N, C-alpha and C positions, 0 to 999 in steps of 0.2 A: 502493498501501499505504501501509496506518495503520498505525504502530508504538507501541508504548508503549516507551520509555527508561528501564530502571533502575539506576541506576547511584551511585555518592556521590564517590569519593575521587579524583586527580589518573590512575590507574590509569583512568580508565572516561570519560574525558574523550576521546581519539582518534576511541573511537569511534563517542561521537556526534556529536561533528564532521566523520568520515565520511558519516555517515547523509543524515546536515543535509546536503553538500556534493554527496552522490548524488542527493537528490532525493527524499528520501523525509517523506514528509509522518507528522510526529511528531507525533503527538495528545496525548501527556501526557510532562510529565516525571515520575517518580519517585526521591525522594532524599532519605534522611535531614535531622532539624529541623536544623534551625543549632546550633550547638554553639559553648561557649565556650573560646577560646583564645586562644593572647597568652599577655601580663604582664597585661595589664587585665581576661583572661577575659572579653570582650566576643563578645557572639553573631558567628558567622562563619557566612555562608553555603559549602557543600560544592563544591568545582571543579566540580564539575559545576550544580551549580542555577546556579552561575555565568555559565555558558555556555550555557544556553539561557535563562537571562534577558534573553541579549546578542543570544538572535535569537526571542524575543518567547513562548518556550515557553510552555506553562499547566505550571506546578510544582506538585504535589505531596507534602505533607512528613507525612505522620501517624508516629505511634510506631511502630504496628504497624500488620499490613492484616487483622488478623482479623476487627474490627468491621462490625457488616456494613452501616453507613452508609461508609463507605471503599472497602467494595466493590462498592457503587454505582457511588463515582464512578469506578472501576475501567473495572467494565461501560459505563459509560457513553460510555467514549470510543470504542466499539465499535469493535477494531481489531482487523486482523489477526494483526498479529503482537508478543511482547514479547520484547525484548532488555533482557536484565540482566548485567552487569559490576560486579562488587566493590558489592550496590549497600548488606550488609549484614544485610538483616531477613530474616527464612523468609519467605517467600511460600507462601502458604497452595493446594492443590489445587484448591479451588471460584477461587480467581486463574489461577490454571495454566492451567486448561481455559476460561479468557472468550475468548484470543484466538481467531481462524478458524483460525491455520494454525502452532500452538502457541507454544512458549515457549524461547528460544534463549539460553545461556550461554556466552560469554570466559573461561575456566579459565585462568592463567596456569601449566599442566604440562603435560605431555604427558601422558595420562591415557591409564592407568590408575594410574601412578606417583606422585602426587601428588594425594591429595583433601583439604579443607579450609585452613584459613584462611593458613596463610603458606609456599604450594609452592614458591615464590622463594627464601629463606631457608633450608627445608631441601635445595632442591635442593645450594646451594653450601656449605651446611653439612657436608653425608653426601659429596660432592667426587663428585656428577655431572660425565660428561663435559659432557652436553647436557641443555638444559632446552627447554622451548617452549609454546604458546601453543594450546589446543582450542576448539571449537567446537563444545556437547553441547548435546541439546537437557534442558532444566528437567524434574525430576522430582523428587517429596517427598524421596525418600531423601538423602544432601548428596552431592554430586556426581556423581553415579550415572549421570543418562542417556547415552542412547547417543552415539554421536559423529558428527559431522559435517563435521569438517576440523581438519588439523594445520598448524602449522609448528615449524616443530625450530630452537632457536639454540645453538650451540657455548657452553660457557661455559669463559673463557680466564681464564691467572693471573692478569690484572689486574682480573676482573670483581667489580663487586660488585649486592648486591640492589637499589641506585637503577640502575646500569648495567643491568640485563639487566631489571627493571622496565618503562624508558622503551621496549626493544627489543619486550619483550613485548606491550608497551598497542600501539606500530605495527602487529604484524604482526596482532594479534586486533583491530582495527582496520579492516583488509584483509582478514581473512578473512570478517569478520560482513558489511561490503559482498558481496564475491563470494555469500554465502550468501543475503544476502536476493536477491538478483540473482538466479539459479538457485530460487529460494521464488518468487517473479513469475511467471519461466520457467514451471514445471512446476506449480507448485502444492503441492510438497515435496520431503524434503531424505532424499538416500542418506544412513542412519545405519548403523552400526559397534556393537554391544553392545563393553561393558566387558570384557575376562578378569578378574572378581573373585579372582583367585589372584595379579594385581600390585599389586596393592593396598598405598598404604603412606599412615595420617594424617600430615599435614601438620599437625602443631598450634599453637595460638596463639604465637608468641612472648611470652616473661617477660620481665620487667627482672633478675629473679635470674638470669638465664642470663648475662647481660653479661661477671663477671671474667672472667679470664684465669688458665687453669689453665697456668702455665710447666711444667711434670712432662708435660704436652703433649707430643706431636710439632711441632714445625713445621710442619707441614701443616695438622695440626689447627687449631693456634692461628688460623695464616694464612684458613684454611676461617672460621675464627669472626670474626676480624673482617670478613670481606669481605661476609659474611654480613649479618650487624650493623648492618651502611651501608646506611640512613640512621638503624635504630632496629634493636635500643636504643641501640647503639654499644660495642663492647667495652671494657671498666675494668680498668686497674691499677692496683693504688699505685707512688707516687713519692715519695721521703722527706715519706714520713706525708697526700698527699693523692693522690683519686683522681682519676688521667687518663682522660681519654676518647683511644681507640686508635683512629682513623679511616679508615688505609689500609695495610696490611703486607703484604709478599711472602718467601714461604722461601727460604733459603740455605742450602748445605752448612757446615756447621760444627760446632763442639764448645764448652760449656763448661759453668759453673755455672747453674744451674736460673734465670733472672731476670734474670743477671746481663750486664750494657753488656759487650760483648767489643770493638766498634770503631764507627765511622761511617763506613766507605766508603758511597756510596750512601744513607747514613741510619743510627737507631739500630740498631747489633748485638745483637739479647739472643740468650741462650740459651735453650732449650726443651729437653723430657727428648731431642730425636733433632734434629738440627739449629740453624737459626739460624731468626729471624725478624726482616728488616728493616722497623723504622719509617719512614713515612717522613713519615704526618703526625699530630699531636697534640695533644690540649687540654690545660689546665690548668683547675683549676673557677676560673668566673666568666672565665673569658677567652676570647680567639679559637682555632681553628684553623692551628695553624702548620706551618710544614714543619719536620722532621725540623733541616735545617742552620739551621733561625730556634730552635729550641728549646733547644737545645744550647749555641748561643751568649750567648741571651739568660739561660741557666739557669747555667751555666759549669757541665754536665753534665764529669765525666768517667769511665773508664775503671773498672769494676771496683764501680761504684754500679749497686745492682737496683733491680727492679720485683719487686713481689710479689703 
């Protein structure tokens, strides 16, 4: 089976690695152009490109898939199937129709629960008890294709977007290879249409969402902190500086909103209802610190406030 793989970030790496390991012929890898990154803002290849080059695969990095000359390159690959995972570019209908056996996407949500750009973040932030990954047909409408396979993952009180991201990427890789094996055997995949009445849209995360509102409940604040780890990272003001709060869990208790009321297992801060216990924190220009190191290094006292 001749496979075109379209993906860009770390989420898309396990599936490409699994497809290669399973022995499928990856005839073309589509990934976004190299972007400036790091302090020096030097051009950096995407994680998918780095993996593809290690395996001597053909890489194609157009800014858009709309031009005819770009589509001619894709058509020339004569693919049987296209696999998409967090590619980040719109795929025109003309391109979707090129692979003989269809185009399939790995989506980090138990569809139709969360369509859109940030399904892991929004599932955590909203308080979902479970999340998962879905293999689906790619159609012109956003994340609206029929569903092929799913894997469900429980969300624990210590999960972050990063921990769920890694689990879902690995589940997606496994499901995608299983689907390709089935496609080779049968020439088609069973599919279930999505229930449109159950759809929610997972809007892209904005940095403006990072500041913590201490009037909210500890449950809401903890979910925000964990959902925004590793990006954009929840923030709070402490002694006039904007701190990044990397990890916190909720606890029972009470106090004035934002007030530090204890140091048991971390920095205990009162919210509108109950407390959060901060375990990892970072000051501007500094590194991530455990709460204990932060308290010792900055002589933090009871009664001080985060705002």
